[in-house]
C-alpha positions, 0 to 999 in steps of 0.5 A: 114863157119866150124864149125864142128871142135872139139875146137880151139888152138890160138898160139902166135908167137915170143917166142912160135911159132917161134924159136928163129930167128923169123923161125918155125922149122919143127917139129912145123909145122908138129904138126900143122899139124896134130891138124889141121888134128885130128879135130881143128883148129890153130890160130895165136893170134900174136902182128904182122901185117897180113903180118908178119906172113906169116914164120908161115901161109906158112909152116902151111896153117893157114888161120885164125889169129888174128893180131896187139894184137886183133885189125884185126881178120880175117879167110880165107880171112872174115874180124871178126873184125877190131878197129883202132886208130883214126888218131888224136891219133896217130898225138899226140903219134907221137908228145910224141914221139919228147920229147923221140927222140923215133921212131913210126912205122904205121900198117895199115891193108897192109902196115908198114910205119915209121916217120923217120929210123935211125941205132938203127931201123935198128937193131930192124928189123933185130932183128925180120926179117922183112924188114925195113919200109919205111918212111912217117910221115904223113901216118895217115892221108891216112890209117887207122890204126890198130896199132902202135909201139913205137921203143925205148929201154925203158918202157911204162909207160910215154906213158901209162899215157899220154893216157888214151885211148890207151893200150901200151905193151912193148912186146920186147928190143926195140917195145911197141905195141900200140892199141885203149883200150879194144883191147887185144889178149882176146876180138880179140878171142872171135870175132873169136870164136863166127863169127866161131860158135866155142864159145861152143867148147873147146879153148886152148891158147899157150903164153910167153909174156905180151901181151898174158896174157889176153888169158891165163889169160881168157883160161881155157886151157892155156899154158905158153912156159918155156921162158914165163915171170913169170906173163904168167907161173903164169897165165896158167894152164900149163907151158911146156918146151920153144919154143926152146925145144919143147915147142908147141909139149909137150903142145899139146901132154899134152892135148892129141891134137896131 
């Protein structure tokens, strides 16, 4: 464990650390390396699965991450925190999704499976540059699931009204991230900071969307991307430029981190 860092900086991925094509620009990658050279620990904080963050970890060397919106926290290969959804709950969500003709994608720590596939599903996964998952409707009976995803163009309200033991985040035009109640990016961040003994050092966070709100509200030095939603901008200490307009670099420079 290395707690000699001056502080920790948490980055959302989509709409934040990644560009409009879900890739990382070279200048952003270089900024992350400079950040680490300056003594700060960069950490990914995302709704994505660990297998879906390689476009960020490979160019930067980042090996600490809060994934599945806080349901799985790892650093240097060590699991610090994990919270899964009960199989019987997943089964009920799948039944509910059938009523609305929605699709459920199930995430274990290292695999992704879906209840069915269709052109809409393919379009969604192509949009976020992630391979279309294999169909296995009973996957929840075989593996622990930190997160499931409702693939639908509609909002989360009809699900959140039906399941008070789950939290539903609309994270994109076709995606509702679904995790256990009480799990959030901020909750995951607290586990990581205490697990690495960094909770007494300065903390910074960059985000743009609904699932970032918990960390943007609670972390003092919070940065909203210029492309972020209004509630994130209102809660942030600082609003930087858009993710495709040097937003990360400008935000890091604002706090003299690079």
